[in-house]
C-alpha positions in Angstrom: 0.0 0.0 0.0 1.4 3.4 -1.0 2.2 5.7 1.8 1.1 9.3 1.8 3.2 12.1 3.3 1.3 14.7 5.3 2.9 18.1 5.4 2.9 19.8 8.8 0.3 22.4 9.5 1.9 25.7 10.4 0.3 28.4 12.6 -1.5 31.2 10.7 0.8 33.8 12.3 3.9 32.0 11.0 2.4 31.6 7.5 1.5 35.3 7.5 5.1 36.2 8.5 6.5 34.0 5.7 4.2 35.3 3.0 4.8 39.0 4.0 8.5 38.5 3.1 7.9 36.7 -0.2 7.9 38.7 -3.4 4.8 38.3 -5.5 6.6 36.0 -8.0 7.3 33.5 -5.2 3.7 33.8 -3.9 2.3 33.0 -7.3 4.7 30.0 -7.6 3.2 28.6 -4.4 -0.2 28.8 -6.0 1.0 26.6 -8.9 2.8 23.8 -7.0 -0.1 21.6 -6.0 -3.4 21.7 -4.2 -1.9 21.7 -0.7 0.3 24.7 -1.3 -2.5 26.4 -3.2 -4.7 26.0 -0.2 -2.0 27.6 2.0 -1.2 30.4 -0.3 -4.8 31.3 -1.5 -5.6 33.8 1.4 -2.5 35.8 0.3 -3.3 35.7 -3.4 -5.2 39.0 -3.2 -2.0 41.0 -2.4 -1.2 41.3 -6.1 -3.6 42.1 -8.9 -3.2 42.3 -12.7 -5.5 44.6 -14.7 -7.4 42.9 -17.5 -10.4 43.8 -19.6 -12.5 41.8 -17.0 -11.2 43.8 -14.1 -8.5 42.9 -11.6 -7.2 39.4 -11.9 -5.8 37.4 -9.0 -4.4 34.1 -10.4 -4.9 31.2 -8.1 -7.3 33.0 -5.8 -10.7 31.6 -4.7 -12.3 34.5 -6.7 -9.9 35.2 -9.6 -12.1 38.2 -10.7 -13.7 39.5 -7.5 -14.8 42.8 -8.9 -16.6 41.3 -11.9 -20.1 39.7 -11.5 -20.1 36.3 -13.2 -23.3 35.9 -15.4 -23.3 32.2 -14.7 -26.1 31.6 -12.1 -24.1 28.6 -10.7 -21.0 30.6 -10.2 -19.8 31.3 -6.6 -21.2 34.7 -5.6 -19.1 37.2 -3.8 -20.5 39.7 -1.2 -19.7 43.4 -1.0 -18.1 42.8 2.4 -15.8 40.2 0.9 -14.9 42.6 -1.9 -14.0 45.3 0.6 -11.8 42.8 2.5 -10.0 41.9 -0.8 -9.5 45.6 -1.5 -8.0 46.0 1.9 -5.4 43.2 1.2 -4.3 44.7 -2.1 -0.7 45.9 -2.2 0.2 46.0 -5.8 -1.5 46.5 -9.2 0.2 45.6 -12.5 -1.0 47.4 -15.7 0.5 45.2 -18.4 0.8 45.5 -22.2 -2.5 45.2 -24.0 -4.1 46.2 -27.3 -5.8 49.5 -28.1 -9.0 47.5 -28.7 -8.9 46.2 -25.1 -8.5 49.8 -24.0 -11.7 51.0 -25.7 -14.1 49.7 -23.0 -13.4 50.3 -19.3 -13.0 47.3 -17.0 -15.4 46.9 -14.1 -15.2 49.3 -11.2 -12.7 48.2 -8.6 -12.1 49.0 -5.0 -8.7 50.1 -3.8 -7.1 51.1 -0.5 -6.6 54.8 -0.2 -2.9 54.4 -0.7 -1.7 51.5 -2.8 1.8 50.2 -2.1 3.0 49.6 -5.7 1.6 50.6 -9.1 3.6 48.9 -11.8 3.2 50.2 -15.3 4.7 47.9 -17.9 4.5 49.3 -21.4 7.3 48.3 -23.7 9.3 45.6 -21.9 9.3 42.5 -24.2 10.8 39.1 -24.5 13.1 40.4 -27.3 16.6 39.7 -25.9 18.1 42.9 -24.7 15.5 45.2 -26.0 12.3 46.5 -24.7 10.5 47.3 -28.0 9.8 44.5 -30.5 10.8 45.7 -34.0 7.2 45.3 -35.3 5.7 47.1 -32.3 3.8 44.0 -31.2 3.3 43.5 -27.5 3.3 47.1 -26.6 0.6 48.6 -24.5 0.1 51.3 -27.0 2.1 51.0 -30.2 4.6 53.8 -30.8 2.9 57.2 -30.6 -0.7 56.0 -30.0 -2.4 58.2 -27.5 -2.8 56.4 -24.1 -4.3 59.3 -22.3 -7.8 57.7 -22.6 -6.5 54.3 -21.5 -9.4 52.7 -19.6 -7.1 50.2 -17.9 -4.9 52.9 -16.4 -7.6 55.4 -15.7 -9.7 52.8 -13.8 -6.8 52.2 -11.4 -5.9 55.9 -11.1 -9.5 57.0 -10.3 -9.8 54.4 -7.6 -6.5 55.2 -5.8 -6.9 59.0 -5.4 -4.4 59.3 -2.6 -1.6 57.8 -4.7 1.0 55.1 -4.4 4.0 54.5 -2.2 5.9 53.4 -5.2 5.4 53.7 -9.0 7.4 51.4 -11.2 7.3 52.6 -14.8 8.9 50.3 -17.4 9.3 51.7 -20.9 6.8 54.5 -20.9 6.3 56.0 -24.4 7.7 59.4 -25.2 5.3 62.4 -25.2 4.4 64.2 -28.4 4.6 67.6 -26.8 0.8 68.2 -26.7 0.1 66.4 -23.5 -2.6 64.4 -25.2 -0.9 61.1 -24.5 -1.1 61.5 -20.8 -3.9 60.1 -18.6 -6.4 62.4 -16.9 -5.5 61.3 -13.4 -1.7 61.3 -13.0 -0.3 59.0 -10.3 1.0 60.6 -7.2 4.0 58.8 -5.7 4.6 59.3 -2.0 7.9 57.4 -1.8 10.0 55.8 -4.6 9.5 56.3 -8.3 11.4 54.0 -10.6 11.7 54.7 -14.3 13.1 51.9 -16.5 14.5 53.3 -19.8 14.9 50.9 -22.7 17.6 50.7 -25.3 16.7 51.6 -28.9 16.7 48.5 -31.0 19.7 48.8 -33.5 17.5 47.8 -36.4 15.0 50.7 -36.0 15.8 53.5 -38.5 17.2 56.5 -36.8 14.9 59.0 -38.6 13.0 62.1 -37.5 9.7 60.3 -37.1 10.9 57.7 -34.7 8.7 57.5 -31.6 9.6 54.2 -30.2 12.0 55.3 -27.5 10.5 55.4 -24.0 10.8 58.7 -22.1 12.5 59.5 -18.8 9.2 60.6 -17.2 6.3 58.4 -16.3 3.9 61.3 -17.1 4.1 65.0 -17.7 5.5 65.9 -14.3 4.6 69.6 -14.4 3.1 70.4 -11.0 2.9 66.8 -10.1 4.4 64.9 -7.2 6.8 62.1 -8.1 8.0 61.1 -4.7 11.0 61.7 -2.6 13.4 59.2 -4.4 13.6 58.9 -8.2 15.5 55.9 -9.6 16.4 55.9 -13.3 17.6 52.6 -14.8 19.2 52.4 -18.2 18.1 48.8 -18.7 20.2 46.2 -20.6 19.4 42.5 -20.3 23.0 41.5 -19.6 26.3 42.9 -18.3 28.4 44.6 -21.0 25.5 45.3 -23.3 25.3 48.8 -24.9 22.3 51.1 -24.2 21.4 52.8 -27.5 19.9 56.3 -27.2 17.0 57.3 -29.4 17.6 59.1 -32.7 15.8 62.3 -31.5 14.4 63.9 -28.4 11.3 65.9 -28.1 11.3 69.4 -26.6 8.1 71.4 -26.5 6.7 69.4 -29.4 9.7 70.2 -31.6 12.4 67.8 -32.7 16.0 68.6 -31.9 18.8 67.0 -33.8 20.5 66.1 -30.5 21.4 62.7 -29.0 19.6 62.1 -25.8 22.9 62.1 -23.9 24.6 64.8 -26.0 26.2 67.5 -23.9 24.5 70.3 -26.0 20.8 71.2 -25.9 18.0 69.3 -24.1 19.3 66.0 -22.9 18.2 63.3 -20.5 20.5 64.9 -17.9 18.9 68.3 -18.1 15.4 66.7 -17.9 16.6 64.8 -14.8 17.8 68.0 -13.2 14.4 69.7 -14.0 12.4 66.9 -12.4 14.6 66.9 -9.3 14.4 70.6 -8.9 10.7 71.3 -9.5 9.6 68.3 -7.4 12.0 69.1 -4.6 13.2 65.5 -4.6 15.5 64.3 -1.9 17.4 61.7 -3.8 18.0 60.7 -7.5 19.7 57.4 -8.3 21.0 56.8 -11.8 21.7 53.1 -12.6 23.8 51.5 -15.3 24.6 54.8 -17.1 28.0 53.4 -18.3 26.0 51.3 -20.8 24.9 54.5 -22.7 26.6 54.7 -26.1 28.3 58.1 -26.2 28.1 60.5 -29.2 30.5 59.5 -32.0 30.6 55.8 -31.0 28.9 52.7 -32.2 27.2 50.1 -30.0 29.9 47.5 -31.0 32.7 49.9 -30.2 31.1 50.8 -26.8 30.6 47.2 -25.8 34.3 46.5 -26.6 35.3 49.4 -24.3 33.0 48.0 -21.6 34.6 44.6 -21.9 38.0 46.2 -21.5 36.9 48.2 -18.4 37.6 51.5 -20.2 34.2 53.2 -19.4 34.2 55.3 -16.3 31.1 56.1 -14.3 32.6 59.5 -13.6 32.2 60.5 -17.3 28.4 60.5 -16.9 28.6 62.3 -13.6 30.7 65.0 -15.2 28.3 65.3 -18.1 25.4 65.7 -15.6 27.2 68.2 -13.5 28.0 70.3 -16.6 24.3 70.4 -17.5 23.3 71.2 -13.9 25.7 74.1 -13.6 24.3 75.7 -16.7 20.7 75.4 -15.4 21.6 76.7 -11.9 22.2 80.2 -13.4 18.4 80.9 -13.7 17.1 79.0 -10.6 15.5 81.0 -7.7 16.0 78.4 -5.1 18.8 75.8 -4.4 18.2 72.2 -5.5 17.4 69.9 -2.6 18.3 66.5 -4.2 21.4 64.5 -3.9 22.5 62.5 -7.0 24.3 59.2 -7.2 25.5 57.2 -10.2 25.8 53.5 -9.5 26.4 50.3 -11.4 23.6 47.8 -12.1 25.3 45.3 -9.8 25.4 47.7 -6.9 21.7 48.5 -7.4 20.8 44.7 -7.5 22.7 44.2 -4.2 20.4 46.7 -2.5 17.7 44.0 -3.0 14.9 46.5 -4.0 14.4 45.0 -7.5 11.6 42.5 -6.7 8.8 44.9 -7.9 10.8 46.1 -10.9 12.2 42.9 -12.6 11.5 39.2 -12.6 14.1 36.6 -11.7 14.2 35.6 -15.4 15.0 39.1 -16.5 17.8 39.5 -14.0 19.2 36.0 -14.4 22.1 37.0 -16.7 23.1 39.7 -14.2 22.7 37.4 -11.1 24.7 34.6 -12.8 27.6 37.0 -13.7 27.6 38.3 -10.1 27.7 34.8 -8.7 30.6 33.9 -11.0 32.6 36.9 -9.8 32.4 36.0 -6.1 
């Protein structure tokens, strides 16, 4: 007769302590192992919701779509009291890439806590190795320059969390067209950390004046808006030693400038970074993996060769930023409050704050290289 193994029953307080320290990726793994682990993890499945056209989705939960009424009369009904409890458990909402057709009709009304821990906006990150934007534009939340200001997915979340978010994670937000028409009506207010993941330009995309595929530094138009105390800007590459290719052009007040995004002249990513820090009275700005940026006059291959030889100095980017900052300080009425730091990707990973920004799979090449170095 085959023997069965019974797993020990753990006290609820201990389970809560364990799951409070697990990132959402691990919690969802528990829900997929088997029925026993799913039963243990189910009460904690409502901490992380993903926005879909049917409303918030909680994979593995007893009620996967708790804010959507199932038309099936035999379906398990959910009470308003239960919905309020689910809303009180909610810690993070992911707004993931979807088609413009999905955006045409708003998802069902959702309940949110007054302040959500994390809002994660995932526009252009793709499975394309090393690049955030597929060459054909597929998989993007809103392809290229499509207006996402009327995005029902995003606006439903924003309208239900009026007090804002402790953290906003913005991955690959499209560039503005200068008119402000691309921005949502209700801008997210960050009370703590704001992470902006900037994606490399695919090398095959023509570097022409109508190129709108490059994500912008800002999550939204930040004029008069609060973007938290700490801004982190990550120049994302999928592996160590990979070049980050700037866009072909950069928008300023609706006009195109023939200036590289990291060029020392004109409007650059560094001057925009200074503006954001100044006008929002930020306390800290962290710039991650800036050494990957291909400088003017160099090709991606040439820059990767320099990276492999250890010839790229973090100080070069700091000097470029300081030069831009000194120019802008001449017309400022008040002193800037933020401190700036430029750090390597490895240093940022060691701070162990990446769980809401990247998945294990995305960071695996970095983590593997770091393990091999120790």
